[in-house]
Backbone as JSON Lines, residues from 0, in Angstrom:
{"i":0,"aa":"M","n":[0.79,-1.16,0.11],"ca":[0.02,-0.04,0.01],"c":[0.9,1.19,-0.05]}
{"i":1,"aa":"T","n":[0.77,2.15,-0.93],"ca":[1.61,3.28,-0.86],"c":[0.87,4.24,0.07]}
{"i":2,"aa":"Q","n":[1.85,5.31,0.28],"ca":[1.35,6.33,1.24],"c":[0.25,7.11,0.59]}
{"i":3,"aa":"T","n":[-0.01,7.22,-0.6],"ca":[-1.2,7.96,-1.16],"c":[-2.32,7.11,-0.87]}
{"i":4,"aa":"E","n":[-2.3,5.8,-0.62],"ca":[-3.56,5.08,-0.6],"c":[-3.82,4.94,1.09]}
{"i":5,"aa":"R","n":[-3.03,5.45,1.69],"ca":[-3.17,5.36,3.19],"c":[-4.62,6.3,3.62]}
{"i":6,"aa":"P","n":[-5.35,5.77,4.35],"ca":[-6.56,6.62,4.57],"c":[-6.47,7.87,5.27]}
{"i":7,"aa":"N","n":[-6.86,9.01,4.67],"ca":[-6.75,10.16,5.29],"c":[-8.16,10.84,5.69]}
{"i":8,"aa":"H","n":[-9.06,9.83,5.53],"ca":[-10.48,10.31,5.88],"c":[-10.67,9.95,7.46]}
{"i":9,"aa":"A","n":[-11.29,10.75,8.12],"ca":[-11.11,10.7,9.51],"c":[-12.14,9.36,9.92]}
{"i":10,"aa":"A","n":[-13.15,9.11,8.88],"ca":[-14.06,7.84,9.42],"c":[-13.26,6.61,9.24]}
{"i":11,"aa":"V","n":[-12.38,6.49,8.19],"ca":[-11.74,5.18,7.89],"c":[-10.41,5.15,9.18]}
{"i":12,"aa":"A","n":[-9.95,6.38,9.42],"ca":[-8.95,6.22,10.39],"c":[-9.63,5.76,11.93]}
{"i":13,"aa":"D","n":[-10.92,6.1,12.25],"ca":[-11.54,5.61,13.44],"c":[-11.85,4.23,13.16]}
{"i":14,"aa":"L","n":[-12.2,3.79,12.06],"ca":[-12.54,2.31,11.73],"c":[-11.11,1.54,11.97]}
{"i":15,"aa":"E","n":[-9.97,2.15,11.55],"ca":[-8.76,1.53,11.89],"c":[-8.3,1.61,13.33]}
{"i":16,"aa":"T","n":[-8.82,2.43,14.06],"ca":[-8.39,2.39,15.56],"c":[-9.29,1.44,16.03]}
{"i":17,"aa":"V","n":[-10.37,0.96,15.7],"ca":[-11.01,-0.06,16.47],"c":[-10.56,-1.5,15.75]}
{"i":18,"aa":"Y","n":[-10.48,-1.6,14.63],"ca":[-10.38,-3.1,13.99],"c":[-8.83,-3.22,13.58]}
{"i":19,"aa":"G","n":[-7.91,-2.24,13.5],"ca":[-6.66,-2.35,13.06],"c":[-6.24,-1.79,11.81]}
{"i":20,"aa":"Q","n":[-5.09,-1.53,11.6],"ca":[-4.36,-1.1,10.31],"c":[-4.14,-2.17,9.49]}
{"i":21,"aa":"P","n":[-3.95,-1.79,8.07],"ca":[-3.79,-3.08,7.17],"c":[-2.54,-3.94,7.77]}
{"i":22,"aa":"S","n":[-2.74,-5.31,7.71],"ca":[-1.93,-6.3,8.0],"c":[-1.9,-7.3,7.26]}
{"i":23,"aa":"Q","n":[-0.94,-8.28,7.54],"ca":[-0.85,-9.68,7.18],"c":[-0.88,-10.6,8.39]}
{"i":24,"aa":"A","n":[-1.59,-10.31,9.48],"ca":[-1.67,-10.91,10.6],"c":[-2.3,-12.41,10.69]}
{"i":25,"aa":"G","n":[-3.25,-12.42,9.51],"ca":[-4.03,-13.72,9.34],"c":[-4.95,-14.14,10.67]}
{"i":26,"aa":"F","n":[-5.04,-13.28,11.55],"ca":[-5.79,-13.5,12.58],"c":[-6.26,-12.12,13.14]}
{"i":27,"aa":"G","n":[-7.41,-12.05,13.65],"ca":[-7.99,-10.8,14.33],"c":[-8.63,-9.86,13.21]}
{"i":28,"aa":"S","n":[-8.34,-8.66,13.1],"ca":[-9.1,-7.96,12.13],"c":[-8.12,-6.71,11.57]}
{"i":29,"aa":"A","n":[-8.49,-6.21,10.33],"ca":[-7.66,-5.11,9.72],"c":[-8.63,-4.39,8.78]}
{"i":30,"aa":"V","n":[-8.36,-3.21,8.53],"ca":[-9.07,-2.5,7.71],"c":[-7.88,-1.99,6.59]}
{"i":31,"aa":"F","n":[-8.62,-1.94,5.16],"ca":[-7.74,-1.65,4.1],"c":[-8.61,-0.58,3.28]}
{"i":32,"aa":"N","n":[-7.75,0.35,2.71],"ca":[-8.32,1.33,1.89],"c":[-7.6,1.37,0.78]}
{"i":33,"aa":"Q","n":[-8.1,1.2,-0.48],"ca":[-7.4,1.31,-1.8],"c":[-7.96,1.84,-3.1]}
{"i":34,"aa":"S","n":[-7.3,2.43,-3.89],"ca":[-8.05,2.83,-5.06],"c":[-8.66,1.55,-5.87]}
{"i":35,"aa":"L","n":[-9.66,1.82,-6.5],"ca":[-10.37,0.84,-7.5],"c":[-11.12,1.41,-8.57]}
{"i":36,"aa":"D","n":[-10.57,1.02,-9.87],"ca":[-11.18,1.48,-10.86],"c":[-12.65,1.21,-11.1]}
{"i":37,"aa":"A","n":[-13.32,2.12,-11.91],"ca":[-14.8,2.17,-11.95],"c":[-15.18,0.71,-12.38]}
{"i":38,"aa":"G","n":[-14.58,0.3,-13.36],"ca":[-14.96,-1.29,-13.83],"c":[-14.32,-2.35,-13.16]}
{"i":39,"aa":"A","n":[-13.51,-2.09,-12.01],"ca":[-12.96,-3.37,-11.49],"c":[-13.96,-3.87,-10.54]}
{"i":40,"aa":"S","n":[-13.75,-5.29,-10.23],"ca":[-14.78,-6.12,-9.53],"c":[-14.37,-6.07,-7.99]}
{"i":41,"aa":"L","n":[-15.5,-5.42,-7.19],"ca":[-15.19,-5.52,-5.97],"c":[-15.0,-6.75,-5.06]}
{"i":42,"aa":"E","n":[-15.5,-7.93,-5.71],"ca":[-15.21,-9.18,-5.08],"c":[-13.85,-9.57,-5.47]}
{"i":43,"aa":"Q","n":[-13.34,-9.16,-6.67],"ca":[-11.81,-9.74,-6.84],"c":[-10.9,-8.75,-5.84]}
{"i":44,"aa":"A","n":[-11.05,-7.52,-5.66],"ca":[-10.55,-6.84,-4.69],"c":[-10.5,-7.23,-3.31]}
{"i":45,"aa":"A","n":[-11.65,-7.7,-3.0],"ca":[-12.0,-8.01,-1.65],"c":[-11.07,-9.61,-1.51]}
{"i":46,"aa":"L","n":[-11.14,-10.42,-2.47],"ca":[-10.42,-11.63,-2.4],"c":[-9.09,-11.33,-2.34]}
{"i":47,"aa":"A","n":[-8.44,-10.49,-2.97],"ca":[-7.09,-9.9,-2.87],"c":[-6.61,-9.46,-1.46]}
{"i":48,"aa":"K","n":[-7.64,-8.63,-0.98],"ca":[-7.44,-8.3,0.39],"c":[-7.47,-9.49,1.47]}
{"i":49,"aa":"Y","n":[-8.47,-10.35,1.12],"ca":[-8.35,-11.65,2.11],"c":[-6.96,-12.39,2.06]}
{"i":50,"aa":"K","n":[-6.56,-12.54,0.71],"ca":[-5.16,-13.24,0.43],"c":[-4.16,-12.58,1.04]}
{"i":51,"aa":"Y","n":[-4.1,-11.29,1.03],"ca":[-3.16,-10.58,1.67],"c":[-3.27,-10.5,3.1]}
{"i":52,"aa":"F","n":[-4.38,-10.59,3.75],"ca":[-4.48,-10.61,5.28],"c":[-3.95,-12.08,5.71]}
{"i":53,"aa":"V","n":[-4.27,-13.09,5.19],"ca":[-4.03,-14.4,5.54],"c":[-2.43,-14.64,5.36]}
{"i":54,"aa":"G","n":[-1.71,-13.87,4.51],"ca":[-0.42,-14.0,4.19],"c":[0.21,-15.44,4.0]}
{"i":55,"aa":"D","n":[1.17,-15.78,4.71],"ca":[1.86,-17.1,4.48],"c":[0.95,-18.22,4.71]}
{"i":56,"aa":"L","n":[-0.11,-18.07,5.61],"ca":[-1.19,-19.22,5.82],"c":[-1.84,-19.56,4.61]}
{"i":57,"aa":"W","n":[-2.07,-18.58,3.66],"ca":[-2.59,-19.23,2.62],"c":[-1.95,-20.2,1.7]}
{"i":58,"aa":"E","n":[-0.65,-20.17,1.6],"ca":[0.22,-21.18,1.05],"c":[0.03,-22.38,1.83]}
{"i":59,"aa":"R","n":[0.36,-22.34,3.16],"ca":[0.6,-23.38,4.13],"c":[-0.64,-24.3,4.1]}
{"i":60,"aa":"Y","n":[-1.86,-23.67,4.1],"ca":[-3.04,-24.53,4.45],"c":[-3.69,-24.78,2.92]}
{"i":61,"aa":"G","n":[-3.25,-23.88,1.83],"ca":[-3.73,-23.93,0.46],"c":[-5.19,-23.27,0.2]}
{"i":62,"aa":"E","n":[-5.23,-22.89,-1.04],"ca":[-6.29,-21.87,-1.63],"c":[-7.7,-22.94,-1.13]}
{"i":63,"aa":"D","n":[-7.56,-24.07,-1.49],"ca":[-8.95,-24.74,-1.35],"c":[-9.51,-24.62,0.13]}
{"i":64,"aa":"A","n":[-8.6,-24.61,1.14],"ca":[-9.06,-24.54,2.54],"c":[-9.66,-22.98,2.8]}
{"i":65,"aa":"W","n":[-8.84,-22.06,2.27],"ca":[-9.39,-20.64,2.44],"c":[-10.45,-20.37,1.74]}
{"i":66,"aa":"M","n":[-10.67,-21.02,0.51],"ca":[-11.73,-20.55,-0.4],"c":[-13.06,-21.47,-0.04]}
{"i":67,"aa":"G","n":[-13.14,-22.48,0.77],"ca":[-14.17,-23.36,1.06],"c":[-15.24,-22.49,1.53]}
{"i":68,"aa":"P","n":[-14.94,-21.62,2.55],"ca":[-16.06,-21.02,3.36],"c":[-16.51,-19.62,2.66]}
{"i":69,"aa":"W","n":[-15.66,-19.34,1.61],"ca":[-15.85,-18.19,0.95],"c":[-17.11,-18.02,0.17]}
{"i":70,"aa":"K","n":[-18.06,-17.04,0.56],"ca":[-19.34,-16.92,-0.09],"c":[-19.88,-15.51,0.16]}
{"i":71,"aa":"E","n":[-20.85,-14.91,-0.76],"ca":[-21.37,-13.8,-0.47],"c":[-22.68,-13.94,0.5]}
{"i":72,"aa":"V","n":[-22.71,-13.36,1.5],"ca":[-23.73,-13.44,2.58],"c":[-24.7,-12.3,2.34]}
{"i":73,"aa":"Y","n":[-24.3,-11.12,1.82],"ca":[-25.11,-10.09,1.76],"c":[-24.62,-9.15,0.85]}
{"i":74,"aa":"A","n":[-25.52,-8.51,0.01],"ca":[-25.25,-7.4,-1.0],"c":[-26.17,-6.39,-0.7]}
{"i":75,"aa":"R","n":[-26.06,-5.17,-0.55],"ca":[-26.94,-4.06,-0.3],"c":[-27.63,-3.84,-1.58]}
{"i":76,"aa":"P","n":[-28.9,-3.95,-1.65],"ca":[-29.73,-3.7,-2.94],"c":[-29.48,-2.3,-3.51]}
{"i":77,"aa":"A","n":[-29.64,-2.02,-4.73],"ca":[-29.49,-0.73,-5.07],"c":[-30.66,0.06,-4.56]}
{"i":78,"aa":"G","n":[-30.29,1.56,-4.21],"ca":[-31.35,2.29,-3.71],"c":[-31.83,1.96,-2.11]}
{"i":79,"aa":"A","n":[-31.27,0.92,-1.6],"ca":[-31.85,0.54,-0.22],"c":[-31.1,1.68,0.7]}
{"i":80,"aa":"T","n":[-31.78,1.73,1.69],"ca":[-31.17,2.87,2.95],"c":[-30.06,2.15,3.63]}
{"i":81,"aa":"A","n":[-28.94,2.85,3.62],"ca":[-27.72,2.31,4.13],"c":[-27.81,2.27,5.67]}
{"i":82,"aa":"D","n":[-27.52,1.25,6.32],"ca":[-27.72,0.75,7.8],"c":[-26.76,-0.38,7.94]}
{"i":83,"aa":"I","n":[-25.35,-0.26,7.98],"ca":[-24.56,-1.32,7.98],"c":[-24.73,-2.15,9.28]}
{"i":84,"aa":"V","n":[-25.13,-1.59,10.41],"ca":[-25.23,-2.22,11.65],"c":[-26.55,-3.09,11.51]}
{"i":85,"aa":"G","n":[-27.68,-2.57,11.09],"ca":[-28.84,-3.29,10.73],"c":[-28.77,-4.48,9.8]}
{"i":86,"aa":"E","n":[-27.92,-4.05,8.8],"ca":[-27.68,-4.95,7.59],"c":[-26.84,-6.33,8.16]}
{"i":87,"aa":"L","n":[-25.83,-5.93,8.92],"ca":[-25.1,-7.07,9.43],"c":[-25.97,-7.93,10.41]}
{"i":88,"aa":"R","n":[-26.85,-7.1,11.23],"ca":[-27.59,-7.99,12.36],"c":[-28.54,-8.84,11.45]}
{"i":89,"aa":"G","n":[-29.11,-8.4,10.35],"ca":[-30.03,-9.15,9.45],"c":[-29.48,-10.23,8.77]}
{"i":90,"aa":"I","n":[-28.25,-10.63,8.84],"ca":[-27.57,-11.71,8.18],"c":[-27.9,-13.04,8.97]}
{"i":91,"aa":"K","n":[-28.58,-13.82,8.21],"ca":[-29.17,-15.11,8.96],"c":[-28.19,-16.54,8.96]}
{"i":92,"aa":"E","n":[-27.24,-16.4,7.87],"ca":[-26.23,-17.49,7.79],"c":[-25.59,-17.62,9.06]}
{"i":93,"aa":"E","n":[-25.6,-18.88,9.67],"ca":[-25.15,-19.16,11.11],"c":[-23.73,-18.56,11.36]}
{"i":94,"aa":"D","n":[-22.71,-19.15,10.39],"ca":[-21.35,-18.61,10.84],"c":[-21.27,-17.15,10.79]}
{"i":95,"aa":"A","n":[-21.86,-16.64,9.65],"ca":[-21.76,-15.11,9.51],"c":[-22.4,-14.38,10.62]}
{"i":96,"aa":"A","n":[-23.37,-14.79,11.24],"ca":[-24.1,-14.25,12.18],"c":[-23.31,-14.35,13.39]}
{"i":97,"aa":"L","n":[-22.46,-15.29,13.92],"ca":[-21.48,-15.41,14.92],"c":[-20.48,-14.3,14.83]}
{"i":98,"aa":"S","n":[-19.99,-14.15,13.44],"ca":[-18.88,-13.19,13.14],"c":[-19.34,-11.74,13.43]}
{"i":99,"aa":"T","n":[-20.65,-11.63,13.01],"ca":[-21.41,-10.2,13.09],"c":[-21.38,-9.9,14.6]}
{"i":100,"aa":"E","n":[-21.91,-10.8,15.39],"ca":[-21.8,-10.46,16.9],"c":[-20.55,-10.16,17.43]}
{"i":101,"aa":"M","n":[-19.4,-10.67,16.86],"ca":[-18.05,-10.36,17.38],"c":[-17.78,-8.9,16.87]}
{"i":102,"aa":"I","n":[-18.04,-8.63,15.69],"ca":[-17.74,-7.32,15.0],"c":[-18.52,-6.25,15.82]}
{"i":103,"aa":"L","n":[-19.86,-6.48,15.88],"ca":[-20.56,-5.31,16.34],"c":[-20.63,-5.09,17.84]}
{"i":104,"aa":"D","n":[-20.63,-6.37,18.68],"ca":[-20.76,-6.22,20.08],"c":[-19.65,-6.68,20.96]}
{"i":105,"aa":"N","n":[-18.83,-7.53,20.49],"ca":[-17.78,-8.19,21.5],"c":[-16.38,-7.55,21.17]}
{"i":106,"aa":"V","n":[-16.35,-6.21,20.98],"ca":[-15.03,-5.58,20.8],"c":[-15.06,-4.28,21.95]}
{"i":107,"aa":"D","n":[-13.86,-3.87,22.11],"ca":[-13.77,-2.89,22.97],"c":[-14.41,-1.57,22.51]}
{"i":108,"aa":"N","n":[-15.23,-0.95,23.38],"ca":[-16.13,0.08,23.11],"c":[-16.93,-0.06,21.91]}
{"i":109,"aa":"A","n":[-17.86,-1.01,22.08],"ca":[-18.63,-1.42,20.87],"c":[-19.45,-0.34,20.3]}
{"i":110,"aa":"E","n":[-19.88,0.65,21.15],"ca":[-20.63,1.81,20.51],"c":[-19.92,2.64,19.43]}
{"i":111,"aa":"A","n":[-18.6,2.83,19.79],"ca":[-17.64,3.45,18.99],"c":[-17.35,2.68,17.67]}
{"i":112,"aa":"A","n":[-17.37,1.48,17.84],"ca":[-17.06,0.5,16.79],"c":[-18.35,0.67,15.69]}
{"i":113,"aa":"R","n":[-19.47,0.43,16.21],"ca":[-20.64,0.55,15.36],"c":[-20.71,1.88,14.69]}
{"i":114,"aa":"A","n":[-20.33,3.04,15.44],"ca":[-20.43,4.36,14.94],"c":[-19.44,4.32,13.83]}
{"i":115,"aa":"A","n":[-18.07,3.84,13.97],"ca":[-16.93,3.84,12.96],"c":[-17.51,3.08,11.58]}
{"i":116,"aa":"L","n":[-18.13,1.96,11.76],"ca":[-18.59,1.16,10.83],"c":[-19.73,2.08,10.06]}
{"i":117,"aa":"A","n":[-20.64,2.74,10.64],"ca":[-21.65,3.37,10.05],"c":[-20.99,4.61,9.31]}
{"i":118,"aa":"A","n":[-20.08,5.27,9.93],"ca":[-19.51,6.5,9.22],"c":[-18.82,5.91,7.96]}
{"i":119,"aa":"V","n":[-18.11,4.9,7.82],"ca":[-17.65,4.29,6.5],"c":[-18.58,3.88,5.67]}
{"i":120,"aa":"Y","n":[-19.48,2.83,6.01],"ca":[-20.32,2.13,5.2],"c":[-21.63,2.59,5.01]}
{"i":121,"aa":"D","n":[-21.99,3.62,5.74],"ca":[-23.27,4.19,5.42],"c":[-23.27,5.61,4.76]}
{"i":122,"aa":"D","n":[-21.98,5.79,4.31],"ca":[-21.82,7.12,3.61],"c":[-22.47,7.06,2.36]}
{"i":123,"aa":"P","n":[-23.16,8.15,1.93],"ca":[-23.84,8.22,0.77],"c":[-22.91,8.03,-0.61]}
{"i":124,"aa":"A","n":[-21.61,8.07,-0.41],"ca":[-20.78,7.88,-1.47],"c":[-20.67,6.3,-1.76]}
{"i":125,"aa":"V","n":[-21.0,5.5,-0.66],"ca":[-20.96,4.1,-0.94],"c":[-22.01,3.58,-2.22]}
{"i":126,"aa":"T","n":[-21.45,3.12,-3.31],"ca":[-22.22,2.7,-4.34],"c":[-22.37,1.23,-4.22]}
{"i":127,"aa":"E","n":[-21.58,0.36,-3.55],"ca":[-21.68,-0.96,-3.52],"c":[-21.24,-1.43,-2.28]}
{"i":128,"aa":"L","n":[-22.1,-2.33,-1.78],"ca":[-21.44,-3.0,-0.4],"c":[-21.82,-4.45,-0.54]}
{"i":129,"aa":"R","n":[-20.75,-5.29,0.0],"ca":[-21.13,-6.75,-0.01],"c":[-20.24,-7.39,1.06]}
{"i":130,"aa":"V","n":[-20.83,-8.53,1.65],"ca":[-20.47,-9.1,2.85],"c":[-20.23,-10.42,2.52]}
{"i":131,"aa":"Y","n":[-18.9,-11.07,2.92],"ca":[-18.33,-12.4,2.51],"c":[-17.96,-13.22,3.75]}
{"i":132,"aa":"T","n":[-18.34,-14.4,3.86],"ca":[-17.84,-15.29,4.9],"c":[-16.44,-15.8,4.42]}
{"i":133,"aa":"L","n":[-15.52,-16.04,5.43],"ca":[-14.31,-16.66,5.04],"c":[-13.77,-17.38,6.22]}
{"i":134,"aa":"G","n":[-12.73,-17.96,6.24],"ca":[-12.06,-18.78,7.03],"c":[-11.27,-20.07,6.56]}
{"i":135,"aa":"D","n":[-10.73,-20.9,7.32],"ca":[-9.73,-21.9,6.77],"c":[-10.43,-23.28,6.57]}
{"i":136,"aa":"G","n":[-11.79,-23.18,6.57],"ca":[-12.43,-24.42,6.56],"c":[-12.46,-25.43,7.67]}
{"i":137,"aa":"E","n":[-11.9,-24.94,8.82],"ca":[-11.73,-25.72,10.09],"c":[-12.12,-24.8,11.28]}
{"i":138,"aa":"A","n":[-11.29,-24.48,11.97],"ca":[-11.29,-23.75,13.25],"c":[-11.57,-22.05,13.03]}
{"i":139,"aa":"M","n":[-10.91,-21.55,11.94],"ca":[-11.27,-19.96,11.9],"c":[-12.24,-19.67,10.79]}
{"i":140,"aa":"S","n":[-13.03,-18.74,11.3],"ca":[-14.11,-18.0,10.4],"c":[-14.21,-16.65,10.73]}
{"i":141,"aa":"G","n":[-14.9,-16.04,9.81],"ca":[-14.95,-14.59,9.84],"c":[-15.67,-13.92,8.84]}
{"i":142,"aa":"L","n":[-15.7,-12.69,8.57],"ca":[-16.32,-11.87,7.71],"c":[-15.26,-11.0,6.94]}
{"i":143,"aa":"L","n":[-15.67,-10.46,5.72],"ca":[-15.04,-9.47,5.13],"c":[-16.13,-8.64,4.61]}
{"i":144,"aa":"I","n":[-16.26,-7.24,4.94],"ca":[-17.02,-6.34,4.55],"c":[-16.31,-5.41,3.51]}
{"i":145,"aa":"A","n":[-16.92,-5.26,2.31],"ca":[-16.24,-4.57,1.08],"c":[-17.36,-3.46,0.64]}
{"i":146,"aa":"G","n":[-16.78,-2.13,0.5],"ca":[-17.66,-1.07,0.09],"c":[-16.86,-0.25,-0.85]}
{"i":147,"aa":"R","n":[-17.51,0.05,-1.99],"ca":[-17.09,0.71,-3.11],"c":[-17.5,2.18,-2.7]}
{"i":148,"aa":"H","n":[-16.51,3.09,-2.8],"ca":[-16.79,4.45,-2.22],"c":[-16.0,5.5,-3.19]}
{"i":149,"aa":"G","n":[-16.83,5.72,-4.22],"ca":[-16.22,6.52,-5.39],"c":[-15.28,5.74,-6.22]}
{"i":150,"aa":"D","n":[-13.88,6.11,-6.17],"ca":[-12.73,5.5,-6.74],"c":[-11.93,4.81,-5.77]}
{"i":151,"aa":"K","n":[-12.58,4.63,-4.71],"ca":[-11.91,3.8,-3.5],"c":[-12.7,2.63,-3.06]}
{"i":152,"aa":"A","n":[-12.09,1.8,-2.49],"ca":[-12.86,0.71,-1.72],"c":[-12.22,0.45,-0.28]}
{"i":153,"aa":"K","n":[-13.29,0.25,0.55],"ca":[-12.74,0.19,1.8],"c":[-13.16,-1.38,2.39]}
{"i":154,"aa":"F","n":[-12.09,-1.98,3.0],"ca":[-12.46,-3.42,3.46],"c":[-12.15,-3.58,4.8]}
{"i":155,"aa":"L","n":[-13.04,-4.4,5.58],"ca":[-12.77,-4.69,6.99],"c":[-12.61,-6.25,6.71]}
{"i":156,"aa":"V","n":[-11.62,-6.87,7.13],"ca":[-11.34,-8.28,7.2],"c":[-11.28,-8.72,8.75]}
{"i":157,"aa":"F","n":[-12.11,-9.63,9.14],"ca":[-12.22,-10.17,10.44],"c":[-12.26,-11.59,10.43]}
{"i":158,"aa":"L","n":[-11.07,-12.3,11.13],"ca":[-11.0,-13.46,11.03],"c":[-10.43,-14.18,12.36]}
{"i":159,"aa":"L","n":[-11.27,-14.99,13.07],"ca":[-11.01,-15.6,14.44],"c":[-11.16,-17.08,14.5]}
{"i":160,"aa":"D","n":[-10.66,-17.68,15.63],"ca":[-11.07,-19.1,15.67],"c":[-11.89,-19.24,16.9]}
């Protein structure tokens, strides 16, 4: 990530404060902000962030393990009222719902976490929002929230065992 791609928007900085800066920790959570061309696939960009976050573990366990749980569990309909907290709480898929609870409620200062999520993903500039499940196919599971924001994309990767 180049210096020009570092978030300078206060809302993204707040999200990073709660969920972490870009990393290859492969465990926990991290926020990524990158340029994204208008025609580029948000899902492909999300997959790239997922692979980057997992780092060396991607090769160790193999792509099949990491891609087994990968699926879209939510896409914000065009014209829908943006409410990331409500949208996440509305996801019924069992593994995703467990991760949602961790992201929204089981973090330090949960109220600030929810406000940071809303500031980034409820922004009227968000034109596309998707949520994916992820994990290693065994103990680790989580979510990836991807939002297209003009010529930028914002990603929250969350992965725990």
